[in-house]
C-alpha positions in Angstrom: -53.0 -41.2 -129.3 -55.4 -41.2 -126.2 -58.8 -41.9 -127.8 -61.8 -44.1 -126.9 -64.0 -43.6 -130.2 -66.4 -46.4 -130.9 -65.8 -47.5 -127.3 -68.8 -48.0 -124.7 -68.9 -46.8 -121.5 -71.1 -47.1 -118.7 -71.0 -45.2 -115.6 -72.8 -46.0 -112.5 -73.5 -42.9 -110.6 -72.6 -40.6 -113.5 -74.9 -37.6 -113.3 -73.7 -36.0 -110.1 -69.6 -36.0 -108.4 -66.9 -38.1 -109.7 -69.0 -39.8 -112.3 -70.4 -36.8 -113.9 -66.6 -35.9 -113.8 -65.5 -39.0 -115.7 -68.7 -38.9 -117.8 -67.3 -35.8 -119.5 -63.9 -36.6 -119.4 -65.3 -39.4 -121.4 -67.3 -37.8 -123.7 -64.3 -35.9 -125.1 -62.7 -38.6 -125.7 -65.3 -39.8 -128.1 -66.7 -42.6 -126.0 -70.5 -43.4 -126.1 -71.8 -42.8 -122.7 -74.7 -44.5 -120.8 -75.4 -43.0 -117.5 -77.0 -45.5 -114.7 -78.2 -43.3 -111.8 -81.5 -42.9 -109.6 -81.4 -39.3 -110.6 -84.0 -39.1 -113.0 -83.8 -35.0 -113.5 -79.9 -34.8 -113.3 -79.1 -37.9 -115.4 -81.1 -36.7 -118.6 -80.1 -33.1 -118.1 -76.6 -34.6 -118.8 -77.1 -36.4 -121.8 -78.7 -33.7 -123.0 -75.9 -31.4 -122.7 -73.9 -34.1 -123.7 -75.6 -34.8 -126.8 -76.0 -31.0 -127.9 -72.2 -30.9 -127.8 -72.4 -33.9 -130.6 -71.8 -37.1 -128.2 -73.9 -40.1 -128.2 -75.1 -40.4 -124.7 -78.2 -43.0 -122.7 -79.3 -42.2 -119.1 -80.6 -45.6 -117.7 -82.3 -45.5 -114.6 -80.7 -48.1 -112.1 -80.5 -49.4 -109.2 -77.1 -51.3 -108.6 -78.5 -53.6 -105.6 -81.2 -54.9 -108.0 -80.1 -58.0 -110.4 -83.4 -57.1 -113.0 -82.2 -53.3 -113.0 -78.6 -53.9 -113.6 -79.9 -56.7 -116.3 -81.9 -54.0 -118.0 -78.8 -51.9 -117.8 -76.1 -53.8 -119.9 -79.2 -55.1 -122.4 -80.4 -51.5 -123.1 -76.5 -50.7 -123.3 -76.2 -53.4 -125.6 -79.3 -52.6 -128.0 -77.9 -49.1 -128.3 -74.6 -49.0 -129.2 -74.2 -53.1 -130.1 -71.0 -53.3 -127.1 -69.5 -52.6 -123.8 -66.1 -52.0 -123.6 -66.0 -49.9 -120.4 -67.5 -50.0 -116.9 -67.0 -47.0 -114.7 -68.4 -48.4 -111.3 -69.0 -45.5 -109.3 -72.8 -45.8 -107.1 -72.5 -46.3 -103.9 -73.7 -44.4 -100.1 -71.7 -43.1 -97.4 -72.5 -43.6 -93.7 -70.1 -42.5 -90.8 -71.2 -44.2 -87.9 -69.0 -45.8 -85.1 -69.3 -49.8 -85.1 -71.3 -49.6 -81.3 -73.8 -47.4 -83.2 -74.5 -49.2 -86.2 -77.9 -50.5 -87.0 -78.5 -53.9 -88.7 -80.5 -51.9 -90.5 -77.3 -49.6 -91.9 -75.0 -52.7 -91.9 -77.4 -54.1 -94.6 -78.2 -51.0 -96.7 -74.7 -50.7 -97.0 -73.2 -53.6 -97.8 -76.0 -53.9 -100.3 -75.7 -51.5 -102.3 -72.1 -50.7 -102.2 -70.2 -54.1 -102.0 -73.4 -56.8 -103.2 -74.2 -54.0 -105.7 -70.6 -53.9 -107.0 -71.0 -57.6 -107.8 -73.5 -57.7 -109.6 -72.8 -54.9 -112.1 -69.1 -55.9 -112.8 -70.2 -59.5 -113.2 -72.9 -58.5 -115.8 -70.5 -56.5 -117.4 -67.9 -58.7 -116.5 -69.3 -61.3 -118.6 -70.5 -59.0 -121.9 -66.8 -58.4 -122.2 -65.0 -61.9 -121.4 -67.4 -62.6 -124.3 -65.7 -60.5 -126.9 -62.2 -60.7 -125.6 -62.1 -57.2 -124.2 -63.5 -54.6 -121.8 -61.8 -52.0 -119.0 -63.9 -51.9 -115.4 -63.0 -49.7 -113.4 -64.7 -50.0 -109.6 -65.1 -47.5 -106.4 -63.1 -48.6 -103.7 -62.2 -46.1 -100.9 -58.8 -44.7 -98.8 -61.3 -46.0 -96.2 -61.0 -49.9 -97.0 -57.6 -49.4 -96.6 -57.1 -47.7 -93.4 -58.7 -47.7 -90.5 -61.0 -44.0 -89.8 -63.8 -43.8 -86.8 -67.3 -44.1 -88.1 -66.1 -46.6 -90.8 -67.0 -49.5 -90.0 -69.6 -50.5 -92.5 -68.4 -48.2 -94.9 -64.8 -49.8 -94.8 -66.1 -53.0 -94.9 -68.3 -52.6 -98.0 -65.1 -50.8 -99.8 -62.6 -53.2 -98.3 -64.5 -55.8 -100.1 -64.8 -54.5 -103.1 -61.0 -54.3 -103.6 -60.7 -57.6 -102.9 -63.5 -58.5 -105.1 -62.0 -56.3 -108.2 -58.5 -58.3 -107.4 -60.4 -61.9 -107.8 -62.3 -60.2 -111.2 -58.8 -59.5 -112.4 -56.9 -62.6 -111.7 -60.1 -64.5 -113.7 -60.4 -62.6 -116.2 -57.0 -61.3 -117.2 -56.4 -63.8 -120.3 -59.8 -63.0 -121.8 -58.4 -59.1 -122.6 -60.4 -57.5 -119.6 -58.7 -55.7 -116.8 -60.0 -55.0 -113.8 -59.0 -52.4 -111.4 -60.5 -50.3 -108.4 -59.7 -46.3 -107.0 -59.3 -45.9 -104.1 -60.3 -41.6 -103.2 -59.8 -40.4 -100.0 -61.0 -36.8 -99.2 -62.4 -35.5 -102.7 -64.7 -32.2 -102.4 -67.9 -33.0 -103.9 -71.0 -31.7 -103.4 -72.0 -34.7 -100.6 -68.8 -33.9 -98.9 -69.0 -30.0 -98.5 -72.0 -31.1 -96.8 -71.0 -34.0 -94.7 -67.4 -32.8 -93.6 -68.2 -31.1 -90.6 -64.8 -28.7 -89.3 -63.5 -31.9 -87.2 -63.2 -34.0 -89.8 -61.5 -31.4 -92.3 -58.8 -30.9 -89.3 -58.7 -34.3 -89.0 -58.1 -35.4 -92.9 -55.9 -32.8 -93.6 -53.9 -33.7 -90.6 -52.8 -36.6 -92.1 -52.6 -35.2 -96.2 -48.9 -34.5 -97.5 -50.5 -32.4 -99.9 -52.6 -30.4 -97.3 -55.8 -29.8 -99.1 -58.9 -32.2 -100.3 -58.8 -33.2 -104.0 -61.0 -33.1 -106.7 -63.5 -35.0 -108.8 -61.6 -34.2 -111.9 -58.7 -35.9 -110.3 -60.0 -39.0 -109.6 -62.0 -39.1 -113.5 -58.2 -38.6 -114.4 -57.6 -41.9 -112.9 -60.5 -43.2 -113.8 -60.3 -42.7 -117.5 -56.3 -43.1 -117.7 -57.1 -47.4 -116.9 -60.3 -47.5 -119.0 -57.7 -46.3 -122.2 -56.6 -49.2 -124.1 -53.1 -48.5 -123.5 -53.2 -49.7 -119.6 -53.7 -52.8 -121.2 -50.7 -54.2 -118.6 -52.3 -52.8 -115.3 -55.0 -55.4 -113.6 -55.7 -55.8 -110.0 -54.7 -52.6 -108.6 -56.5 -50.3 -106.1 -55.1 -47.1 -106.4 -55.1 -44.4 -103.9 -56.2 -41.0 -105.3 -55.5 -39.1 -102.0 -52.5 -36.9 -101.8 -50.6 -39.1 -99.9 -53.2 -39.7 -97.1 -52.1 -44.0 -97.6 -48.1 -43.3 -98.1 -47.9 -40.6 -95.2 -46.3 -41.3 -91.3 -45.1 -38.7 -89.1 -45.6 -35.1 -91.4 -43.6 -32.6 -89.7 -43.2 -29.0 -91.3 -39.4 -28.6 -90.2 
């Protein structure tokens, strides 16, 4: 019932973490894959593995904050596969820094990559999809864009902006057969998070997560892939929390 045969998917940030988990799931459903990433070695390695299992895949080195790179990505995708049905825009960077310590340089870097980059990629993909009359766009927001958390001034603003932009695009393209949604992951056990989250950060997160654990990249990828299916056609403008209940939680008592 659920298949993506004949569909082409761009996954930005697809060489690692949640992006990689999503690439693997999309490929298993038959989609052609375009990995857009700055890590040439990792991206090409993933393409080699996918090709070895019979999938059609392409790596395209892309800086999402550069309009020329983004336009080249869309052109390369259409040239290779002839169409673009799915965009998974997961490329981004993180920063934990209190408001009074956030420099203008760090602010501009986070906003430039996470928010402006999202605009450039989603606009370019949306243009191709609207012209065709079909598309599925899934952007990466964050629970930090919904709830206030210490050290998330720039990062939270960037991700809250992604969610707002997603809602506007979803309204503008709704009659064109293009759905636009976002994911808002909470604490997800990626390789980067394993390095970044110290003991106190983990304690603080787990205290507010009813499931009492971090999520996995595969759990986020599964939500993303559902929103990429033709069957998700009546879902648009949604910022879906994938967070073990963190957004919904209030007081959590054990008895």
